[in-house]
Steps between C-alpha positions, in 0.01 A plus 500: 500500500560823694309384810755212546790753464336728755476202743860415447595865553312511829670180617833680435395798717372259770836310495684824527305606804546166674868486422575854630261552789356251751307770680330649195433158348311396811310825517392472132382142547262633763339748268182393318575281204380754243765761600799282565613496142502873447703546821752236400526690168577831675752338721678330219537825307621693807750225591651476153559876484645499849737216409638698205619788718597300809665180385606506137842641584683334214270646235413845367218577736397824341464336159310203647261734687436713189418190304276372780325831513450517127367147495263577791324788317496302179338205671227722657433675181480183285341265752779239476869437557717198440655575838250299715553729798403802297220324326352401840549859622341673197193283535451620856572862408244496218237302681494716817591824329809559703608869425810523291639769717534240788725293267688821398575578868603147576742481212636840581597377849667204350697728278596707806658189646757485217708780652335575837754512796320717750170689543379833627145509618347593162686217316411252784131583463512490123674164510256344750205634300615321184658192638234406760199728534393462133537128525246504782275705276532259206393223740211718628367534149466123494351477843223756428452355149573838342226682704620858478316633823627204713853547351510868589362432852756225580791665309679662807491178700642298221780748450576490878526121491739506209704765665524297832608183308773684312636679800525169680685355207737798510572428871530127454733542202698794641826311510461330157382815318790701630776232466392335171326783323631818649158622589357668806124591468421671826559873466792637706603158620868413493496125517836480680352708778162313523407489869203456732397864467476486114340162512229630738409786268459272207285258711268775600447584129421135423261468799298792365481340158389168658222665700358676197523188284302288749212749481471418130560120526186455702304692234618291212254270310472163674668324201816698563500567873654183644781470251604861550466470874733200506769693306447788751546270793813334352666841455381622844670190650819582314473857610462392868809280464703789355376728779621245752841471334772740584616741227842346496346158407267649236795653317692173509245244372162459338215439740259220407185332620550120508252295300358333807416848645334589168274192522417582862404859387285341218309281749435786751394740218264243368334460835462875533352509152261218581364657810452837336779702664619628157 
């Protein structure tokens, strides 16, 4: 029966999330039960697309992405896919009426990654919109259960959070993106000349995104607030660590938050949540 296949598909999305991201997995587990599945489904879809353009170096990435894109739209239109990740995703898209243009923009950014090596400001903003901000909007559709007025009201904050997360990823992966993929996302930045001055400018941009994002987090429905807040605090801790690391070290290695620190953040965030500070 289809219900059993849908359950298996969701488990695949859940496994994908837990395998690729400790931080997001923990954040999703702290969402209310009824919205965890749809968010796992969105993450699984996003992760698979990202893997195609970032890691499948021994395969024809362009061909794989075209096939994935075609199968995505086919799944949404027909309400089923034999690819369990896409089957899980289409169910969420159709249930919460996620606008197809958000999916268009996301897949466009993935296509940009196939031959992107550097960005001017326009390309940078276009890429972040599609790769991160629209993902925040997909999740927001779930959080507000498709409520159009609430979606429009919280939309700028969700986009700011997605933007902050993506820019921190860019900073964290600066070395790997340049060395392994030949990419540099920050406009005007020559990675070989990355220094404290250029790092500071990027950090100011991220700080502004974080401030705006927090305004929206505290306005989210209760069923979503704590899980999103935890992801926010995890990334804020990573950001603080990057800020306290010299530019020469950032360009040499990937900055990480140890698991024990993540669990400490979880506990402190839970306490704040319980006493009504978020």
